[in-house]
C-alpha positions as CSV (number, residue, x, y, z in Angstrom):
1,M,-14.6,-28.0,0.8
2,E,-14.4,-29.5,-2.6
3,D,-17.5,-30.4,-4.1
4,V,-19.9,-28.7,-0.9
5,G,-21.9,-25.8,-2.1
6,Q,-21.6,-23.1,-4.5
7,S,-17.9,-21.3,-4.4
8,G,-16.0,-22.6,-7.7
9,A,-18.4,-21.8,-9.7
10,R,-18.6,-19.1,-8.2
11,N,-15.2,-17.8,-8.3
12,R,-15.3,-19.0,-11.3
13,D,-18.2,-16.6,-12.8
14,F,-16.3,-14.2,-10.9
15,A,-12.6,-14.0,-12.4
16,Q,-14.6,-13.7,-15.8
17,R,-16.0,-10.3,-14.5
18,F,-14.1,-8.9,-12.4
19,S,-9.6,-8.3,-12.9
20,R,-8.0,-6.4,-10.0
21,A,-8.5,-2.7,-12.2
22,A,-12.0,-3.1,-13.0
23,L,-12.8,-4.0,-9.0
24,I,-10.0,-0.8,-8.5
25,R,-12.1,1.4,-11.2
26,G,-15.3,0.4,-9.9
27,L,-14.5,2.5,-6.7
28,I,-15.9,5.2,-8.1
29,D,-18.6,6.6,-9.4
30,P,-18.0,7.8,-13.6
31,R,-19.7,11.0,-12.6
32,V,-16.7,12.1,-10.8
33,P,-15.3,13.7,-13.3
34,H,-12.0,14.4,-11.1
35,P,-11.2,12.2,-8.4
36,M,-9.1,13.2,-5.6
37,V,-6.8,10.1,-5.5
38,F,-3.6,9.6,-2.9
39,D,-0.7,7.6,-3.9
40,V,0.9,6.4,-0.9
41,G,3.9,4.8,-1.5
42,P,4.3,4.9,-5.9
43,H,7.8,3.4,-6.0
44,K,9.1,4.5,-9.1
45,G,5.7,6.0,-10.7
46,E,4.5,2.2,-11.8
47,S,0.5,2.7,-9.4
48,V,1.1,6.2,-10.8
49,R,0.1,4.5,-14.7
50,F,-2.1,1.9,-13.4
51,L,-4.2,4.3,-11.6
52,R,-4.2,7.5,-13.7
53,D,-5.8,4.4,-16.5
54,L,-8.6,4.3,-14.1
55,F,-9.0,8.0,-13.9
56,P,-8.3,10.1,-16.2
57,G,-9.5,13.3,-15.4
58,A,-8.2,12.1,-11.3
59,M,-5.8,15.0,-9.4
60,I,-2.9,12.2,-8.4
61,H,-0.9,12.6,-4.8
62,S,1.7,10.5,-5.3
63,F,4.5,9.8,-1.6
64,E,7.8,8.9,-2.8
65,P,10.7,9.2,-0.3
66,L,13.6,8.3,-1.0
67,L,15.5,10.8,-3.4
68,A,16.7,7.9,-6.2
69,S,12.2,6.0,-6.4
70,F,11.4,10.1,-7.2
71,T,13.2,11.1,-9.9
72,E,11.5,8.5,-11.8
73,L,8.5,8.8,-9.7
74,S,8.6,12.9,-10.6
75,K,9.1,12.4,-14.4
76,L,5.3,11.1,-14.2
77,G,4.1,14.5,-12.4
78,D,1.8,17.4,-14.8
79,S,-1.5,19.3,-13.6
80,R,-2.8,16.5,-12.4
81,A,-0.1,14.1,-11.4
82,R,2.0,16.2,-8.4
83,A,4.1,14.0,-6.6
84,H,6.0,14.9,-3.1
85,N,9.6,13.6,-2.1
86,V,7.9,12.7,1.0
87,A,7.4,9.7,3.7
88,L,3.9,10.1,4.6
89,S,3.6,7.8,8.9
90,D,1.8,9.1,11.7
91,V,5.5,11.7,12.4
92,D,5.8,15.6,11.5
93,G,9.4,16.3,10.8
94,S,11.8,13.1,9.9
95,I,11.1,9.7,10.4
96,E,14.3,7.1,9.8
97,F,13.7,4.8,6.7
98,F,16.1,1.3,5.8
99,E,16.5,1.6,1.9
100,N,16.7,-2.3,0.5
101,A,19.8,-3.8,-2.7
102,I,15.5,-4.1,-4.0
103,S,13.8,-0.9,-3.5
104,H,10.8,-1.3,-4.1
105,T,11.7,-2.8,-0.5
106,N,12.3,0.1,1.5
107,S,10.7,0.6,4.2
108,M,9.8,2.1,7.4
109,F,10.8,-0.9,9.6
110,R,13.9,-2.9,8.9
111,V,14.0,-6.3,7.5
112,N,14.8,-9.7,9.6
113,E,17.3,-11.1,9.0
114,K,15.8,-14.2,11.0
115,S,12.8,-13.9,8.3
116,R,11.4,-17.9,8.2
117,D,9.6,-16.6,5.1
118,S,11.5,-15.3,2.8
119,I,12.8,-17.0,0.1
120,F,15.7,-15.3,-0.5
121,I,17.1,-15.3,3.4
122,S,16.3,-18.9,4.3
123,E,18.1,-20.2,0.7
124,R,21.1,-18.7,2.5
125,R,20.9,-19.7,5.7
126,R,20.5,-23.4,4.5
127,A,23.6,-23.0,2.4
128,G,25.2,-21.7,5.0
129,T,25.9,-18.9,3.8
130,S,26.0,-14.3,4.7
131,I,23.8,-12.4,3.1
132,P,26.1,-9.8,0.8
133,P,26.6,-6.5,3.1
134,G,24.1,-3.6,1.4
135,T,21.7,-5.9,1.1
136,F,19.5,-4.7,3.8
137,N,18.7,-2.2,6.5
138,E,21.2,0.3,5.0
139,P,19.5,3.6,7.7
140,L,18.9,6.8,6.9
141,R,16.3,10.2,7.7
142,V,13.9,11.1,5.5
143,P,11.6,13.7,5.4
144,S,7.3,12.5,6.6
145,Q,4.1,14.2,7.3
146,R,1.3,13.1,8.3
147,L,-1.6,12.9,5.9
148,Q,-3.9,15.0,8.0
149,T,-1.0,18.0,8.0
150,F,-0.3,17.8,3.9
151,C,-3.9,17.7,3.1
152,E,-4.9,20.4,5.6
153,E,-1.6,22.3,4.2
154,H,-3.4,22.2,0.4
155,K,-6.5,22.8,1.9
156,I,-7.6,18.9,0.4
157,D,-11.4,17.6,3.1
158,H,-12.0,14.4,1.6
159,I,-9.8,11.5,-1.1
160,D,-12.4,9.1,-3.2
161,L,-9.4,6.7,-3.1
162,L,-6.1,6.2,-0.6
163,K,-4.0,3.7,-2.2
164,I,-1.4,2.8,0.5
165,D,1.6,0.2,-0.3
166,V,4.1,1.3,2.1
167,Q,5.7,-2.0,3.5
168,G,4.0,-3.5,7.0
169,A,4.2,-0.1,7.0
170,E,0.2,1.4,6.1
171,R,-1.1,1.4,9.8
172,K,0.8,4.9,10.2
173,V,-0.5,6.0,7.7
174,L,-3.7,5.6,8.6
175,D,-2.8,6.6,11.8
176,G,-1.5,9.9,10.5
177,A,-4.7,10.6,9.3
178,G,-6.6,11.7,11.6
179,P,-10.4,12.7,11.3
180,L,-10.1,13.1,8.0
181,L,-10.2,9.5,7.3
182,Q,-13.9,9.9,7.8
183,R,-13.6,11.8,4.9
184,V,-12.5,8.9,3.1
185,D,-14.2,7.2,0.4
186,N,-12.7,3.8,-0.4
187,V,-9.1,2.7,0.8
188,V,-7.1,0.1,-0.7
189,L,-3.6,-1.1,0.6
190,E,-1.5,-4.3,1.7
191,I,-1.1,-5.7,5.2
192,M,1.2,-8.3,5.2
193,F,1.9,-11.6,7.2
194,F,4.6,-12.7,6.5
195,D,7.5,-12.4,9.1
196,Y,10.0,-10.0,6.4
197,Y,10.5,-6.9,8.3
198,E,10.7,-6.7,11.9
199,H,7.3,-5.7,12.3
200,Q,3.9,-8.2,11.0
201,G,0.9,-6.7,10.0
202,S,-2.4,-7.8,11.2
203,F,-6.6,-7.4,10.1
204,L,-6.7,-6.1,13.4
205,E,-4.1,-3.4,13.3
206,I,-6.1,-2.2,10.5
207,E,-9.3,-2.9,11.5
208,S,-8.9,-1.2,14.5
209,V,-8.3,1.8,12.2
210,L,-11.4,1.6,9.7
211,H,-13.6,-0.1,11.1
212,P,-14.7,3.0,13.7
213,V,-15.2,4.8,10.8
214,G,-17.2,3.4,8.9
215,L,-15.2,1.9,6.0
216,R,-15.9,-2.5,6.2
217,L,-13.6,-4.6,3.7
218,F,-15.1,-5.4,0.2
219,S,-13.1,-7.7,-1.5
220,I,-9.2,-8.7,-1.5
221,S,-8.4,-7.4,-4.7
222,D,-4.1,-9.0,-4.8
223,I,-3.4,-12.1,-2.9
224,S,0.6,-13.6,-2.7
225,N,1.1,-17.3,-1.5
226,N,4.2,-18.4,-0.1
227,P,5.9,-21.1,-2.7
228,M,8.0,-22.2,-0.1
229,N,6.2,-23.2,2.8
230,G,2.4,-22.3,1.4
231,R,1.5,-19.3,3.8
232,T,0.4,-16.5,2.5
233,D,2.1,-14.1,2.4
234,W,0.3,-10.4,1.8
235,I,-2.3,-9.4,0.3
236,E,-4.1,-5.7,-0.9
237,A,-8.0,-5.6,-0.1
238,I,-10.6,-2.7,0.0
239,Y,-12.1,-0.9,2.2
240,R,-15.2,0.8,1.4
241,R,-17.3,3.1,3.0
242,G,-21.2,2.7,2.6
243,V,-20.8,-1.5,3.1
244,P,-23.3,-3.3,5.1
């Protein structure tokens, strides 16, 4: 509450010392020369660039199922950044995927066209105008692989940092990790609370997988609040092994 305790001063001190980049950079001991980093949901490579700046010696595997985004992503490929044109999920084979006009919202889940939290959809509902065809939910099949299967095929037995941003389907990626999740040191992932997709995320669905394998919430590194209704739409959460 306002003027109670020291949280205000502590948060101001925190903001001076820790940026999002500093928090994530601190997850891996700088004495590790070539950390193994997985970027699940890199879109066109924005997060690959970010992670490569933080960890110049890292081996970064990135996974993008949509060909248009993958084409841009693959331009970043080199000996330490390998792009894979596949979705990581809980299925080996192929999955249904939904493409949207705004490409970074493509997802394994349909956009909820009755959403109360989407500003775009709410404005059209109030104005009595329809959503233009092709805006949301163009279905297609994409190749899919479980994280455990991928690592077995590539003889990877340890991941220093697993970043997941897959528009509400983070739990599917974690479910596909299987026993390998016990050999992941850090997870940075998005948790969506708003009703933009037909599936809504929660701490419960994420922690019910991470907590039993020893990964604990360490920090909330980013947050998106809804200016229309005051709700928290999504957060980026950091889970670490060894946190009390």
